[in-house]
N, C-alpha and C positions, 0 to 999 in steps of 0.2 A: 469512408476511409476506414479500413480495418486497422486495429491496433498493430503496431510493429512487433514482430516476435523478437526475442533476445538476439538471435543470430543476425537478423537484419539490422537491428539497432547497433550491434557491435561493428558491422561493416560500415555503418554511417559515420562512426568515429574516425575511421582511417582516412577517408577521402582520397584514397590512392588508386582505386581501380578505375578503368576506363568506363565510359558510358554512364555517367551519373544522371539520375533523374530527380527532379525536385519533389520532395515530400514534406509538407508542413514547414517549408521555408529552409530545409536543410538538404544537402546533397546525399542521396543514397546510391552507392555504387551498384552497378548491375552484378548479379550473382554470377560467378564463373560457371562455365558449363559443367565442370566436374561436380559441382555441388548438386546438380540435378539428378545424378545417378549414384549408384553404389551404396555402401553401408550407411553413409550419412543420410541419404534420402530415405532408406528403409527405417532408420531410427526416427527420422522426422515423422514418417507415416504412422509408426507404432505409437509415438508420443501423441500425435493428433487423435488417434483412435482411443488412447487411454483417457485423454482429456474429454473427448466426446462421451465416453462411457461414464466418467465421473460426473459430468454435467447432467446426463440423463438420470443417473442415480440420485443426484441432489434434487432435481425437479420432481422425480417420483416420490422421494421422501417428503418434500414440501407438500405435494398434492395429498399424500396420505395423512399428513398432520392436519391439513385444512379440512379434509373430509371427516377426520376423527372429531375435531372440535365443533364442526359446523360452519360451512362457508358463510351463511347469512350473518351469524353472530360475529364472526371474525371481520367480515366486511363492514358491519356496522361500527365496530371499534375503529377501523381505519378511517371511515368517513367522519367520525366524531373528532378525529385528530386533525382534520383539514385546517382549522384556524391556526394551528401551531406550526404549519409548514413554513411560513416566512421566517420564523425564529430558527428552525432547523437549517434552512438554506443559508441564513446569515452566519450561523455558527460553523457550518461546513466551509463556507467561503473564507472565514477567518482562519480556520484550521489549515486550509491549503495555503493561505497567505503566510502563516507561520513557517511552513515548509519551504516556501519560496524565500523567505527571509533567511532561514538557515542556509540555503544553497548560496544566496548572495554573499553571506558572511564567509562561507568556505571559498568563494571565488577570489577573495582579497589575496594579493594587492591588485589583481585585475578587477575591472568594474564591468559588470554586465548590466545594461539598462533595465530598470524595474519592469517596464512593459514586457521586455523579452523574458525576464524571469517568470512573470505571470503566465505568459504564453507557453513557455516550456512546461510549467507544471500543469497547465490546462491540457496540453496535448498528451502528457504522460499519464494523466488521471485515468483514462479508460483502460490503459494497460494494467495499472496497479489495481484498479477496482474489479476488473472483469477476468483477467488472465489467471490461470493457475500459478501459484507462487509469484504473484504479480509484482511484489516489491522489487525483486532483483531485475525483472524485465523492465519495469518502469524506470529504474535507475540507469539502465543501459540506454533507454530512449533519451533521458535527460543528458547523459554524457554525450550522446550523438549531437544533440541540439546545442550543447554548451561548447563543443569543441571548436567551432569557428571563432569564438570569443576568447577562449583561454588555452586552446591547443588540446590535442587529443590526450597526451599524458596527464595533464592537470585535470582534464574533464573526467578521465577514468579514476584519478585519485579522489575527486569530489564525489563520484558515484560510490566508491568504496566507503568514504567517510559517511555519506548519507545512509548507506546500508547499515553501517555500524550504529549510527545515532538513532535510526529508526527502531532498532532493537533495544538499545540502552534507555532511550527516553520513555519507553513503555513500562520499564521496570518499576519506577517509583509509583506510578498510578496502579500498577498491578499489585504492588505490596499494600497500598492503601485499600484496594478493592478486596484483597484477601482479609485484611483486618475488619473491613465492613461486613464481609460475609461471616466471619467468626462471630462478630457482635450480633448480627441479625439472627443467625442460626443458633445462637446460644452455645457455640462450641465448634469443634472441628468437623464440619460437614464435608462431604466429598468435594463439593464445589470450592469451598474455602481452601482445602488442601491442594486441589488441582490448580487453582489460580496462584497459590503460593509457589508451587513447583514451576509453573509457567514463568513467574517472575525470576526465579533462579536461572531458568534456561535462557531467558532474555539477556540477563547480565552475562552469563557464560558465552553466549553466541555473539553478543555485541562486542565484548572485549576480544573474543577470538578473531573476529573480522578485523578489528582495529589493529591488533598486533600482528596478525598474519600478513597484512599489507606491508609491514615493515621488514618482513623476511623475504629473502630473494626467491626461494623456491615457491613459497605460497603466492608471492606477488605476481609470478608468471601466470598462475591460474587466474588471479583476479584481473590481470591485464587482458587475458583472452576473454574474460566475461564482459568487460566494459570497453575494450578497445582492441586494436590490432596488436598481437603479441610480437615478440622478437625484439626489434630495436627500440620499441617503446618501454621495455621493461625497466631499463636503467633510469630513463627519464621519469617513469611512473614512480619509482622509489624515491627519486629526488623530490618530486612533487608531494608525495605522502609525508616525507620527513620535514616539510616546511611548517607543519603544525603539530601540536601534541596529539596523542592517540585519541583523546576525548576533548576536543576544543570546547571551551566553556560557553561562549555566547551561542554558537549554533546548537549546542546541547540544550541550553535554556529555551531557545526558540522552539525546538522540537517538543520539549516537555510542555510548553504553553499550548502547543497544538493538541497534545494528548489531553490536557485539562479541558480544552474546548470540546473534545470528544466526550468526556465524562459529562460535561454540561448538556450535551445533546441528549444523553440518556435521561437526565433530569427532566428535560422538556418532553421526551417521549413518554416517560411514566405519567406525567401530568396529562399528556394528550389522550392516553387511554383510560384516564380516570382513576389511576392507581395512586397510592401514597408515594409522594416524592421526597425530597430532602437530600442532604448530602450523603448520608449512609446508603440510602436506597440507590441513588445515582451511581455511587462508586461500586456498589454491588452489581448493578446492571452492567456497568462498564466491564467489570471482571468477567461476568458471564459471556458478554459479547466477545471479549478478547479471547477467552478460552474456546468458544465456538469457532472463531476465525482461525485460531491456530490449528484446531482439530481438522478443519476443512480447507487447509491452505491449498491443497492440490485440486480442489473443486472450483470451477470457474464461479467467481462471485461468492464463494462459500455458501451457495444456495443449498438449503437443507441442513447444513451443519449448524449455523447460528440459530436457525429456527428450532432445531431439535434441542439445542442447549437452553434456549429460553423456555421451551415447553417443559423440560425437566426441572428447570429452576423456578418455575412459576410459583409454587407454594412458598418457596423461600423469599421471593421478591414481593409476595402479596398480590400476585396476579392470577386471574383466571387463565385457563389454557388458551382461550380465544384472544385475550388481551396480550398474552405473551407472544403469540404468533404475530399479532398486529404490530407489536414493537419491532420484531425482526423484519417484517415485510416493509414497514416504513423505512428502516435502514436500507434495505435493498432498493426501494424506490428512490430514496435520496441519492444513493450512489449511481443508480441508472440515469437519473436526471443530469448529474454532474458529468457522467461519462459521455452522454449525448452532447452536452455542451462542449466537452473536450474535443470530441470528433468534429463538431462544427468549427471549433477554433482551428483545428488542424487544416480544415478545408478553406476557411475564409480569412483567417488571421495569419497572413504570410509576411515574412520580413526577409529582406535580402541580407545574407551574411556580411559582416563588417569587412572592410578592406584592411588587409594586414600588411 
């Protein structure tokens, strides 16, 4: 099963078109014939070509980096990390669990079964991890799968809140990462300044999404992003206003997930034989976050995070081969969970609740 694109996921929220087909336990309406032709189809083709070109560029950059440092040396670093893989898998599963907890808290006062929340996050994981700008697309998929339980307007409001929290919760860890990079580098290195600027951008973007959802003009765009526009806009605004712009407990759950991600970098540094510890783990987290942001439009951020770690290798006390091994292990971990998510979409189906 291929990951659902944002437009397909948005259609899934409405549930109003004829001819639905079951996908991952939810109903996906058939696309109208007009969607197959015209400017929208041309834009979709150009977007697909752009994504393919970016993916090819990322793979070429990664291949060039591996060739530069030596494939055998880099592969040896990856193999040495094998005993640490269970710890990385456990931390990633706990991180996804924190996101599921945040979504469940946002669903209140409606209750979504815990098993269903976990299934929804498993199914959306491949979209978030592998698609360009995957967070927004993944939230659209979550909204589609949540809508039978909470209704399309509330599901779209939850998606907008999750989008905002995903940005805001990364800011505290990025600030700590910038401070760690300042300390390790003995001053204002380009990476420290870049991570600090990234933290400021995260706060501005997260608050922007949170407050835009409460404005009628902007909420119409958000509704189109996460559900069917038009008559849902008013209901979407009502659902958004049920909670504060930054709800405390969901925010805390998301911050905990980011902290687990920083812990992953501590394990990764130890796995490749580098000096670990709190400062190094935070610094590595900051480098990974900066690389992910720079390569947001590249599928899986392949090549972008690898280049960031290669450039930051001296600052982190890594050899070039160990730096690429760290980023490759992150890619492998995401790929493994993405495959598990696709398997969950195919095998772990649930009937929508009767309302």
